[in-house]
DODO-635221 format. One record per residue (C-alpha): residue number from 1; residue in one letter; z, x, y. Coordinates in nm, 3 decimals, padded with zeros to 5 digits, always signed. Example, Ala and Ser with C-alpha at 12.3 -4.5 7.8 and 13.67 -1.06 7.14 Angstrom:
2
+-----+---------+---------+---------+---------+
! num ! residuo !      zz !      xx !      yy !
+-----+---------+---------+---------+---------+
!   1 !       a ! +00.780 ! +01.230 ! -00.450 !
!   2 !       s ! +00.714 ! +01.367 ! -00.106 !
+-----+---------+---------+---------+---------+
END
This chain:
389
+-----+---------+---------+---------+---------+
! num ! residuo !      zz !      xx !      yy !
+-----+---------+---------+---------+---------+
!   1 !       m ! +13.609 ! +11.053 ! +11.814 !
!   2 !       r ! +13.522 ! +11.098 ! +11.450 !
!   3 !       v ! +13.438 ! +10.846 ! +11.178 !
!   4 !       q ! +13.282 ! +10.884 ! +10.837 !
!   5 !       v ! +12.986 ! +10.653 ! +10.901 !
!   6 !       a ! +12.842 ! +10.558 ! +11.241 !
!   7 !       i ! +12.638 ! +10.238 ! +11.222 !
!   8 !       i ! +12.381 ! +10.168 ! +11.492 !
!   9 !       g ! +12.322 ! +09.795 ! +11.532 !
!  10 !       s ! +12.532 ! +09.482 ! +11.492 !
!  11 !       g ! +12.280 ! +09.259 ! +11.320 !
!  12 !       p ! +12.331 ! +09.147 ! +10.961 !
!  13 !       a ! +12.237 ! +09.488 ! +10.813 !
!  14 !       g ! +12.490 ! +09.678 ! +11.019 !
!  15 !       l ! +12.762 ! +09.417 ! +10.977 !
!  16 !       f ! +12.714 ! +09.388 ! +10.601 !
!  17 !       l ! +12.722 ! +09.766 ! +10.564 !
!  18 !       g ! +13.027 ! +09.802 ! +10.785 !
!  19 !       q ! +13.218 ! +09.539 ! +10.591 !
!  20 !       i ! +13.138 ! +09.685 ! +10.248 !
!  21 !       l ! +13.222 ! +10.042 ! +10.346 !
!  22 !       s ! +13.534 ! +09.954 ! +10.543 !
!  23 !       r ! +13.669 ! +09.749 ! +10.253 !
!  24 !       a ! +13.609 ! +10.052 ! +10.032 !
!  25 !       g ! +13.832 ! +10.260 ! +10.260 !
!  26 !       i ! +13.549 ! +10.439 ! +10.442 !
!  27 !       e ! +13.595 ! +10.454 ! +10.818 !
!  28 !       t ! +13.305 ! +10.304 ! +11.012 !
!  29 !       l ! +13.214 ! +10.236 ! +11.373 !
!  30 !       i ! +12.944 ! +09.986 ! +11.468 !
!  31 !       i ! +12.764 ! +10.068 ! +11.794 !
!  32 !       e ! +12.554 ! +09.792 ! +11.949 !
!  33 !       q ! +12.350 ! +09.817 ! +12.267 !
!  34 !       r ! +12.354 ! +09.443 ! +12.337 !
!  35 !       s ! +12.644 ! +09.209 ! +12.403 !
!  36 !       k ! +12.803 ! +09.013 ! +12.121 !
!  37 !       e ! +12.676 ! +08.690 ! +12.283 !
!  38 !       y ! +12.320 ! +08.822 ! +12.290 !
!  39 !       v ! +12.331 ! +08.914 ! +11.921 !
!  40 !       l ! +12.467 ! +08.571 ! +11.830 !
!  41 !       g ! +12.206 ! +08.401 ! +12.046 !
!  42 !       r ! +11.910 ! +08.531 ! +11.846 !
!  43 !       i ! +11.742 ! +08.251 ! +11.648 !
!  44 !       r ! +11.629 ! +08.373 ! +11.306 !
!  45 !       a ! +11.536 ! +08.230 ! +10.968 !
!  46 !       g ! +11.797 ! +08.114 ! +10.724 !
!  47 !       v ! +11.698 ! +08.113 ! +10.356 !
!  48 !       l ! +11.938 ! +08.333 ! +10.158 !
!  49 !       e ! +11.853 ! +08.473 ! +09.818 !
!  50 !       q ! +12.108 ! +08.438 ! +09.540 !
!  51 !       g ! +12.199 ! +08.805 ! +09.581 !
!  52 !       t ! +12.272 ! +08.762 ! +09.952 !
!  53 !       v ! +12.495 ! +08.461 ! +09.880 !
!  54 !       d ! +12.678 ! +08.663 ! +09.615 !
!  55 !       l ! +12.735 ! +08.955 ! +09.853 !
!  56 !       l ! +12.882 ! +08.731 ! +10.124 !
!  57 !       d ! +13.127 ! +08.607 ! +09.864 !
!  58 !       e ! +13.207 ! +08.959 ! +09.743 !
!  59 !       i ! +13.308 ! +09.075 ! +10.091 !
!  60 !       g ! +13.512 ! +08.764 ! +10.164 !
!  61 !       a ! +13.280 ! +08.609 ! +10.424 !
!  62 !       g ! +13.127 ! +08.322 ! +10.230 !
!  63 !       r ! +13.368 ! +08.033 ! +10.294 !
!  64 !       r ! +13.183 ! +07.868 ! +10.583 !
!  65 !       m ! +12.848 ! +07.924 ! +10.412 !
!  66 !       h ! +12.964 ! +07.718 ! +10.114 !
!  67 !       e ! +13.105 ! +07.450 ! +10.343 !
!  68 !       q ! +12.797 ! +07.414 ! +10.563 !
!  69 !       g ! +12.506 ! +07.572 ! +10.378 !
!  70 !       l ! +12.256 ! +07.376 ! +10.172 !
!  71 !       v ! +12.184 ! +07.486 ! +09.816 !
!  72 !       h ! +11.816 ! +07.443 ! +09.731 !
!  73 !       d ! +11.694 ! +07.447 ! +09.373 !
!  74 !       g ! +11.327 ! +07.409 ! +09.463 !
!  75 !       i ! +11.054 ! +07.415 ! +09.728 !
!  76 !       e ! +10.748 ! +07.197 ! +09.781 !
!  77 !       l ! +10.389 ! +07.312 ! +09.829 !
!  78 !       c ! +10.163 ! +07.067 ! +10.011 !
!  79 !       f ! +09.783 ! +07.082 ! +09.995 !
!  80 !       d ! +09.501 ! +06.826 ! +09.975 !
!  81 !       g ! +09.748 ! +06.568 ! +10.105 !
!  82 !       q ! +09.980 ! +06.599 ! +09.805 !
!  83 !       r ! +10.314 ! +06.770 ! +09.750 !
!  84 !       h ! +10.398 ! +06.972 ! +09.440 !
!  85 !       r ! +10.753 ! +07.083 ! +09.362 !
!  86 !       i ! +10.834 ! +07.432 ! +09.235 !
!  87 !       d ! +11.161 ! +07.415 ! +09.040 !
!  88 !       l ! +11.314 ! +07.747 ! +09.142 !
!  89 !       k ! +11.635 ! +07.708 ! +08.943 !
!  90 !       t ! +11.474 ! +07.621 ! +08.611 !
!  91 !       l ! +11.191 ! +07.873 ! +08.639 !
!  92 !       s ! +11.416 ! +08.161 ! +08.751 !
!  93 !       g ! +11.681 ! +08.116 ! +08.485 !
!  94 !       g ! +11.941 ! +07.941 ! +08.698 !
!  95 !       k ! +11.908 ! +08.100 ! +09.042 !
!  96 !       s ! +11.886 ! +07.906 ! +09.369 !
!  97 !       v ! +11.860 ! +07.980 ! +09.741 !
!  98 !       m ! +12.096 ! +07.881 ! +10.022 !
!  99 !       v ! +11.973 ! +07.742 ! +10.354 !
! 100 !       y ! +12.216 ! +07.889 ! +10.607 !
! 101 !       g ! +12.105 ! +08.027 ! +10.942 !
! 102 !       q ! +12.102 ! +08.401 ! +11.007 !
! 103 !       t ! +12.295 ! +08.334 ! +11.328 !
! 104 !       e ! +12.571 ! +08.179 ! +11.120 !
! 105 !       v ! +12.571 ! +08.474 ! +10.879 !
! 106 !       t ! +12.607 ! +08.709 ! +11.176 !
! 107 !       h ! +12.890 ! +08.497 ! +11.316 !
! 108 !       d ! +13.077 ! +08.504 ! +10.984 !
! 109 !       l ! +13.037 ! +08.880 ! +10.948 !
! 110 !       m ! +13.153 ! +08.944 ! +11.306 !
! 111 !       d ! +13.459 ! +08.725 ! +11.248 !
! 112 !       a ! +13.539 ! +08.903 ! +10.922 !
! 113 !       r ! +13.511 ! +09.245 ! +11.085 !
! 114 !       q ! +13.727 ! +09.146 ! +11.379 !
! 115 !       a ! +13.990 ! +08.985 ! +11.156 !
! 116 !       a ! +14.016 ! +09.304 ! +10.951 !
! 117 !       g ! +14.052 ! +09.517 ! +11.264 !
! 118 !       y ! +13.742 ! +09.729 ! +11.201 !
! 119 !       a ! +13.598 ! +09.893 ! +11.511 !
! 120 !       s ! +13.285 ! +09.782 ! +11.696 !
! 121 !       v ! +13.144 ! +09.874 ! +12.037 !
! 122 !       y ! +12.917 ! +09.630 ! +12.221 !
! 123 !       e ! +12.707 ! +09.687 ! +12.534 !
! 124 !       a ! +12.679 ! +10.058 ! +12.458 !
! 125 !       e ! +12.419 ! +10.219 ! +12.684 !
! 126 !       q ! +12.193 ! +10.518 ! +12.623 !
! 127 !       v ! +12.266 ! +10.532 ! +12.250 !
! 128 !       r ! +12.129 ! +10.850 ! +12.094 !
! 129 !       v ! +12.144 ! +11.007 ! +11.747 !
! 130 !       h ! +12.172 ! +11.384 ! +11.714 !
! 131 !       d ! +12.169 ! +11.661 ! +11.452 !
! 132 !       f ! +12.104 ! +11.430 ! +11.157 !
! 133 !       g ! +11.917 ! +11.713 ! +10.988 !
! 134 !       t ! +12.246 ! +11.903 ! +10.965 !
! 135 !       d ! +12.577 ! +11.828 ! +10.794 !
! 136 !       r ! +12.736 ! +11.748 ! +11.131 !
! 137 !       p ! +12.543 ! +11.456 ! +11.284 !
! 138 !       k ! +12.668 ! +11.269 ! +11.586 !
! 139 !       v ! +12.596 ! +10.967 ! +11.802 !
! 140 !       t ! +12.636 ! +10.957 ! +12.178 !
! 141 !       y ! +12.652 ! +10.655 ! +12.406 !
! 142 !       r ! +12.770 ! +10.550 ! +12.750 !
! 143 !       k ! +13.017 ! +10.265 ! +12.801 !
! 144 !       d ! +13.167 ! +10.152 ! +13.131 !
! 145 !       g ! +13.046 ! +10.471 ! +13.296 !
! 146 !       v ! +13.209 ! +10.698 ! +13.037 !
! 147 !       e ! +13.018 ! +10.923 ! +12.796 !
! 148 !       h ! +13.128 ! +10.901 ! +12.431 !
! 149 !       v ! +13.054 ! +11.134 ! +12.140 !
! 150 !       v ! +13.101 ! +11.011 ! +11.783 !
! 151 !       e ! +13.102 ! +11.278 ! +11.516 !
! 152 !       c ! +13.035 ! +11.152 ! +11.165 !
! 153 !       d ! +12.922 ! +11.234 ! +10.813 !
! 154 !       f ! +12.635 ! +10.984 ! +10.811 !
! 155 !       i ! +12.438 ! +10.767 ! +11.055 !
! 156 !       a ! +12.307 ! +10.427 ! +10.943 !
! 157 !       g ! +12.016 ! +10.310 ! +11.157 !
! 158 !       c ! +12.043 ! +09.930 ! +11.142 !
! 159 !       d ! +11.912 ! +09.871 ! +11.494 !
! 160 !       g ! +11.591 ! +09.685 ! +11.425 !
! 161 !       f ! +11.221 ! +09.746 ! +11.476 !
! 162 !       h ! +11.258 ! +09.857 ! +11.839 !
! 163 !       g ! +11.578 ! +10.057 ! +11.791 !
! 164 !       v ! +11.648 ! +10.421 ! +11.863 !
! 165 !       s ! +11.706 ! +10.527 ! +11.502 !
! 166 !       r ! +11.351 ! +10.529 ! +11.369 !
! 167 !       a ! +11.220 ! +10.635 ! +11.710 !
! 168 !       s ! +11.436 ! +10.949 ! +11.688 !
! 169 !       v ! +11.263 ! +11.072 ! +11.372 !
! 170 !       p ! +10.989 ! +11.332 ! +11.432 !
! 171 !       a ! +10.645 ! +11.175 ! +11.389 !
! 172 !       s ! +10.552 ! +11.441 ! +11.134 !
! 173 !       a ! +10.838 ! +11.334 ! +10.907 !
! 174 !       i ! +10.756 ! +10.965 ! +10.879 !
! 175 !       k ! +10.458 ! +10.756 ! +10.772 !
! 176 !       t ! +10.414 ! +10.393 ! +10.868 !
! 177 !       y ! +10.205 ! +10.115 ! +10.718 !
! 178 !       e ! +10.123 ! +09.804 ! +10.917 !
! 179 !       k ! +09.924 ! +09.482 ! +10.900 !
! 180 !       i ! +09.901 ! +09.252 ! +11.202 !
! 181 !       y ! +09.814 ! +08.892 ! +11.114 !
! 182 !       p ! +09.572 ! +08.710 ! +11.346 !
! 183 !       f ! +09.811 ! +08.422 ! +11.419 !
! 184 !       g ! +10.170 ! +08.335 ! +11.495 !
! 185 !       w ! +10.424 ! +08.065 ! +11.423 !
! 186 !       l ! +10.517 ! +07.815 ! +11.690 !
! 187 !       g ! +10.864 ! +07.696 ! +11.595 !
! 188 !       i ! +11.103 ! +07.437 ! +11.731 !
! 189 !       l ! +11.464 ! +07.353 ! +11.658 !
! 190 !       s ! +11.570 ! +06.989 ! +11.696 !
! 191 !       e ! +11.877 ! +06.774 ! +11.640 !
! 192 !       t ! +11.697 ! +06.555 ! +11.389 !
! 193 !       p ! +11.744 ! +06.499 ! +11.015 !
! 194 !       p ! +11.506 ! +06.704 ! +10.796 !
! 195 !       v ! +11.194 ! +06.528 ! +10.674 !
! 196 !       s ! +11.264 ! +06.642 ! +10.318 !
! 197 !       d ! +11.560 ! +06.760 ! +10.112 !
! 198 !       e ! +11.373 ! +07.084 ! +10.037 !
! 199 !       l ! +11.139 ! +07.310 ! +10.233 !
! 200 !       i ! +10.775 ! +07.199 ! +10.255 !
! 201 !       y ! +10.507 ! +07.470 ! +10.281 !
! 202 !       s ! +10.181 ! +07.305 ! +10.385 !
! 203 !       n ! +09.828 ! +07.444 ! +10.358 !
! 204 !       h ! +09.597 ! +07.240 ! +10.581 !
! 205 !       e ! +09.253 ! +07.280 ! +10.732 !
! 206 !       r ! +09.415 ! +07.276 ! +11.078 !
! 207 !       g ! +09.653 ! +07.555 ! +10.979 !
! 208 !       f ! +09.982 ! +07.622 ! +10.806 !
! 209 !       a ! +10.298 ! +07.419 ! +10.865 !
! 210 !       l ! +10.656 ! +07.460 ! +10.743 !
! 211 !       c ! +10.930 ! +07.199 ! +10.736 !
! 212 !       s ! +11.272 ! +07.360 ! +10.715 !
! 213 !       m ! +11.626 ! +07.281 ! +10.827 !
! 214 !       r ! +11.959 ! +07.424 ! +10.935 !
! 215 !       s ! +12.178 ! +07.133 ! +10.827 !
! 216 !       h ! +12.159 ! +06.764 ! +10.738 !
! 217 !       t ! +12.122 ! +06.688 ! +11.109 !
! 218 !       r ! +11.932 ! +06.989 ! +11.247 !
! 219 !       s ! +11.570 ! +07.070 ! +11.160 !
! 220 !       r ! +11.347 ! +07.374 ! +11.204 !
! 221 !       y ! +10.970 ! +07.319 ! +11.204 !
! 222 !       y ! +10.674 ! +07.556 ! +11.243 !
! 223 !       v ! +10.299 ! +07.531 ! +11.289 !
! 224 !       q ! +10.046 ! +07.812 ! +11.275 !
! 225 !       c ! +09.904 ! +07.891 ! +11.617 !
! 226 !       s ! +09.686 ! +08.144 ! +11.794 !
! 227 !       l ! +09.837 ! +08.473 ! +11.906 !
! 228 !       d ! +09.703 ! +08.392 ! +12.253 !
! 229 !       d ! +09.889 ! +08.062 ! +12.269 !
! 230 !       k ! +10.180 ! +08.003 ! +12.505 !
! 231 !       v ! +10.494 ! +07.799 ! +12.452 !
! 232 !       e ! +10.427 ! +07.629 ! +12.785 !
! 233 !       n ! +10.109 ! +07.480 ! +12.638 !
! 234 !       w ! +10.311 ! +07.284 ! +12.383 !
! 235 !       s ! +10.502 ! +06.978 ! +12.491 !
! 236 !       d ! +10.735 ! +06.833 ! +12.232 !
! 237 !       e ! +10.499 ! +06.540 ! +12.187 !
! 238 !       r ! +10.204 ! +06.767 ! +12.122 !
! 239 !       f ! +10.402 ! +06.966 ! +11.867 !
! 240 !       w ! +10.516 ! +06.659 ! +11.672 !
! 241 !       d ! +10.162 ! +06.517 ! +11.666 !
! 242 !       e ! +10.026 ! +06.847 ! +11.537 !
! 243 !       l ! +10.295 ! +06.879 ! +11.272 !
! 244 !       r ! +10.230 ! +06.526 ! +11.147 !
! 245 !       s ! +09.859 ! +06.598 ! +11.114 !
! 246 !       r ! +09.932 ! +06.888 ! +10.875 !
! 247 !       l ! +10.165 ! +06.699 ! +10.639 !
! 248 !       d ! +10.110 ! +06.451 ! +10.358 !
! 249 !       a ! +10.118 ! +06.084 ! +10.452 !
! 250 !       k ! +10.470 ! +06.020 ! +10.322 !
! 251 !       a ! +10.619 ! +06.312 ! +10.516 !
! 252 !       a ! +10.422 ! +06.226 ! +10.830 !
! 253 !       d ! +10.546 ! +05.867 ! +10.822 !
! 254 !       s ! +10.911 ! +05.960 ! +10.765 !
! 255 !       l ! +10.926 ! +06.247 ! +11.017 !
! 256 !       v ! +11.205 ! +06.190 ! +11.271 !
! 257 !       t ! +11.123 ! +06.343 ! +11.609 !
! 258 !       g ! +11.336 ! +06.431 ! +11.908 !
! 259 !       p ! +11.374 ! +06.674 ! +12.198 !
! 260 !       s ! +11.347 ! +07.042 ! +12.106 !
! 261 !       i ! +11.654 ! +07.255 ! +12.172 !
! 262 !       e ! +11.462 ! +07.580 ! +12.118 !
! 263 !       k ! +11.092 ! +07.658 ! +12.110 !
! 264 !       s ! +10.922 ! +07.994 ! +12.058 !
! 265 !       i ! +10.615 ! +08.169 ! +11.918 !
! 266 !       a ! +10.663 ! +08.452 ! +11.670 !
! 267 !       p ! +10.377 ! +08.687 ! +11.578 !
! 268 !       l ! +10.344 ! +08.781 ! +11.211 !
! 269 !       r ! +10.326 ! +09.137 ! +11.083 !
! 270 !       s ! +10.393 ! +09.349 ! +10.777 !
! 271 !       f ! +10.539 ! +09.693 ! +10.847 !
! 272 !       v ! +10.693 ! +09.964 ! +10.631 !
! 273 !       a ! +10.820 ! +10.310 ! +10.727 !
! 274 !       e ! +10.851 ! +10.583 ! +10.465 !
! 275 !       p ! +11.079 ! +10.747 ! +10.380 !
! 276 !       m ! +11.401 ! +10.568 ! +10.476 !
! 277 !       r ! +11.626 ! +10.874 ! +10.472 !
! 278 !       f ! +11.611 ! +11.176 ! +10.703 !
! 279 !       g ! +11.890 ! +11.415 ! +10.620 !
! 280 !       r ! +12.209 ! +11.233 ! +10.719 !
! 281 !       l ! +12.024 ! +10.945 ! +10.891 !
! 282 !       f ! +11.940 ! +10.636 ! +10.689 !
! 283 !       l ! +11.722 ! +10.345 ! +10.799 !
! 284 !       a ! +11.804 ! +09.993 ! +10.681 !
! 285 !       g ! +11.668 ! +09.648 ! +10.753 !
! 286 !       d ! +11.414 ! +09.588 ! +11.029 !
! 287 !       a ! +11.441 ! +09.951 ! +11.139 !
! 288 !       a ! +11.245 ! +10.035 ! +10.824 !
! 289 !       h ! +11.040 ! +09.727 ! +10.744 !
! 290 !       i ! +10.918 ! +09.391 ! +10.876 !
! 291 !       v ! +10.771 ! +09.108 ! +10.671 !
! 292 !       p ! +10.613 ! +08.779 ! +10.779 !
! 293 !       p ! +10.866 ! +08.498 ! +10.739 !
! 294 !       t ! +10.654 ! +08.304 ! +10.491 !
! 295 !       g ! +10.839 ! +08.444 ! +10.189 !
! 296 !       a ! +11.189 ! +08.428 ! +10.348 !
! 297 !       k ! +11.250 ! +08.797 ! +10.281 !
! 298 !       g ! +11.350 ! +08.957 ! +10.615 !
! 299 !       l ! +11.728 ! +08.916 ! +10.608 !
! 300 !       n ! +11.736 ! +08.943 ! +10.231 !
! 301 !       l ! +11.556 ! +09.278 ! +10.236 !
! 302 !       a ! +11.813 ! +09.407 ! +10.485 !
! 303 !       v ! +12.086 ! +09.305 ! +10.240 !
! 304 !       s ! +11.896 ! +09.481 ! +09.962 !
! 305 !       d ! +11.891 ! +09.805 ! +10.162 !
! 306 !       v ! +12.262 ! +09.771 ! +10.238 !
! 307 !       r ! +12.347 ! +09.727 ! +09.871 !
! 308 !       y ! +12.172 ! +10.054 ! +09.789 !
! 309 !       l ! +12.306 ! +10.238 ! +10.093 !
! 310 !       s ! +12.667 ! +10.129 ! +10.052 !
! 311 !       d ! +12.654 ! +10.222 ! +09.684 !
! 312 !       a ! +12.511 ! +10.564 ! +09.773 !
! 313 !       i ! +12.776 ! +10.639 ! +10.037 !
! 314 !       i ! +13.066 ! +10.520 ! +09.823 !
! 315 !       r ! +12.940 ! +10.734 ! +09.535 !
! 316 !       h ! +12.909 ! +11.030 ! +09.773 !
! 317 !       y ! +13.278 ! +11.016 ! +09.859 !
! 318 !       g ! +13.348 ! +10.997 ! +09.487 !
! 319 !       g ! +13.160 ! +11.321 ! +09.431 !
! 320 !       d ! +12.825 ! +11.179 ! +09.311 !
! 321 !       q ! +12.525 ! +11.267 ! +09.529 !
! 322 !       q ! +12.255 ! +11.095 ! +09.326 !
! 323 !       g ! +12.269 ! +10.772 ! +09.526 !
! 324 !       i ! +12.211 ! +10.962 ! +09.851 !
! 325 !       e ! +11.920 ! +11.154 ! +09.705 !
! 326 !       t ! +11.747 ! +10.846 ! +09.561 !
! 327 !       y ! +11.829 ! +10.595 ! +09.838 !
! 328 !       s ! +11.482 ! +10.585 ! +09.992 !
! 329 !       e ! +11.302 ! +10.566 ! +09.658 !
! 330 !       r ! +11.524 ! +10.285 ! +09.528 !
! 331 !       c ! +11.491 ! +10.082 ! +09.848 !
! 332 !       l ! +11.117 ! +10.121 ! +09.886 !
! 333 !       d ! +11.046 ! +10.012 ! +09.531 !
! 334 !       r ! +11.204 ! +09.674 ! +09.607 !
! 335 !       v ! +11.074 ! +09.666 ! +09.966 !
! 336 !       w ! +10.710 ! +09.695 ! +09.864 !
! 337 !       k ! +10.749 ! +09.420 ! +09.604 !
! 338 !       a ! +10.891 ! +09.192 ! +09.874 !
! 339 !       v ! +10.616 ! +09.296 ! +10.118 !
! 340 !       r ! +10.359 ! +09.209 ! +09.850 !
! 341 !       f ! +10.516 ! +08.868 ! +09.792 !
! 342 !       s ! +10.534 ! +08.791 ! +10.164 !
! 343 !       w ! +10.172 ! +08.898 ! +10.211 !
! 344 !       w ! +10.066 ! +08.683 ! +09.914 !
! 345 !       m ! +10.250 ! +08.375 ! +10.041 !
! 346 !       t ! +10.105 ! +08.427 ! +10.388 !
! 347 !       s ! +09.752 ! +08.471 ! +10.251 !
! 348 !       l ! +09.790 ! +08.165 ! +10.030 !
! 349 !       m ! +09.920 ! +07.918 ! +10.288 !
! 350 !       h ! +09.758 ! +08.005 ! +10.623 !
! 351 !       k ! +09.416 ! +07.935 ! +10.766 !
! 352 !       f ! +09.208 ! +08.250 ! +10.809 !
! 353 !       p ! +08.898 ! +08.139 ! +11.007 !
! 354 !       e ! +08.723 ! +08.467 ! +10.933 !
! 355 !       n ! +08.728 ! +08.386 ! +10.560 !
! 356 !       g ! +08.520 ! +08.071 ! +10.611 !
! 357 !       d ! +08.469 ! +07.792 ! +10.360 !
! 358 !       f ! +08.466 ! +08.035 ! +10.068 !
! 359 !       g ! +08.812 ! +08.162 ! +10.155 !
! 360 !       q ! +08.945 ! +07.807 ! +10.184 !
! 361 !       k ! +08.804 ! +07.719 ! +09.840 !
! 362 !       i ! +08.971 ! +08.027 ! +09.692 !
! 363 !       q ! +09.303 ! +07.926 ! +09.846 !
! 364 !       h ! +09.280 ! +07.579 ! +09.697 !
! 365 !       a ! +09.187 ! +07.721 ! +09.356 !
! 366 !       e ! +09.486 ! +07.954 ! +09.374 !
! 367 !       l ! +09.718 ! +07.669 ! +09.475 !
! 368 !       g ! +09.587 ! +07.449 ! +09.197 !
! 369 !       y ! +09.641 ! +07.724 ! +08.942 !
! 370 !       l ! +09.985 ! +07.797 ! +09.081 !
! 371 !       v ! +10.120 ! +07.444 ! +09.041 !
! 372 !       d ! +09.948 ! +07.384 ! +08.703 !
! 373 !       s ! +10.053 ! +07.711 ! +08.540 !
! 374 !       q ! +10.413 ! +07.763 ! +08.436 !
! 375 !       a ! +10.357 ! +08.138 ! +08.430 !
! 376 !       a ! +10.227 ! +08.139 ! +08.789 !
! 377 !       s ! +10.505 ! +07.907 ! +08.907 !
! 378 !       t ! +10.763 ! +08.130 ! +08.737 !
! 379 !       a ! +10.630 ! +08.436 ! +08.920 !
! 380 !       l ! +10.668 ! +08.254 ! +09.253 !
! 381 !       a ! +11.018 ! +08.134 ! +09.166 !
! 382 !       e ! +11.138 ! +08.478 ! +09.054 !
! 383 !       n ! +11.022 ! +08.636 ! +09.377 !
! 384 !       y ! +11.147 ! +08.356 ! +09.602 !
! 385 !       v ! +11.504 ! +08.356 ! +09.471 !
! 386 !       g ! +11.507 ! +08.737 ! +09.480 !
! 387 !       l ! +11.409 ! +09.009 ! +09.236 !
! 388 !       p ! +11.694 ! +09.186 ! +09.055 !
! 389 !       y ! +11.847 ! +09.498 ! +09.207 !
+-----+---------+---------+---------+---------+
END
């Protein structure tokens, strides 16, 4: 078969791209190696920048988000046993963030694609990209024992960090940058009301903690842990005790606990691949970059890439090639700024034992300056709600 754009991966990046292009009259096919249920079962973060919220509305997939999502105008930073609110909306000139789980975003995008009758293939085996250095690229895959060949004008690699898209690029053509952090996040999901109306980021001598939520009745909590730690070592009771110890007294006293419905440990890393275009193959989302979740940028960076890529492809079919030629440069400029912010937030809030007492004093000085300085608070707010495109 032939389509104009073959999209590898049915995560948010691929689904967003498919919806934008298909609505613009460009024929797309999404090819996913996993089942639809597997994709929907992945637990991910859920803080949406203003630009991500706006895009969901633009493509007609924002109804449920506005019904169930939680608009947040601020965040709280906790250190030395005290909480300090950063007024995101005021400091950023009126922008906010939306707390709405990535799983729900994926669900909404899948539903929108299916309702519009746009084509997707799930459980595709042996997916391969070919000839992307020519003007006749193609994708092959195997489904139900049958080999399929998809000829196309462009391939969008939206298949994540471990996907085939980036792995298919010759090593000599790509450069990667990576930082592995010496800790992870132990997170649990529970059917309990959130401890606060807004997210709490806590810097504590025992390690970082984050109080987040998915709804008014479902909470998501994290504590910094060793990379060598195991989920089996953490009973629910142990987790709740540890979380309490890292919060201010008011939050610790009002914390509602309950059985965990999901528990996992996520390592933290920063990763960027350059460039993001290889002939007719484009990388987008986690296929090109990973950030630690501290700055809530992972999903939002994928949306950023998709905005640039969809614009470039639509302009191509209108006779303008500039968007194609500058795609990688435009993306990476914004990517590196988000990587910087995520690194800064991670460095500011986590315990780095190797930095000793001096490092802890520097963190506290930085936090004190941040909450006392309108200029510093404004810089945080502008980055958190999302830099302009």
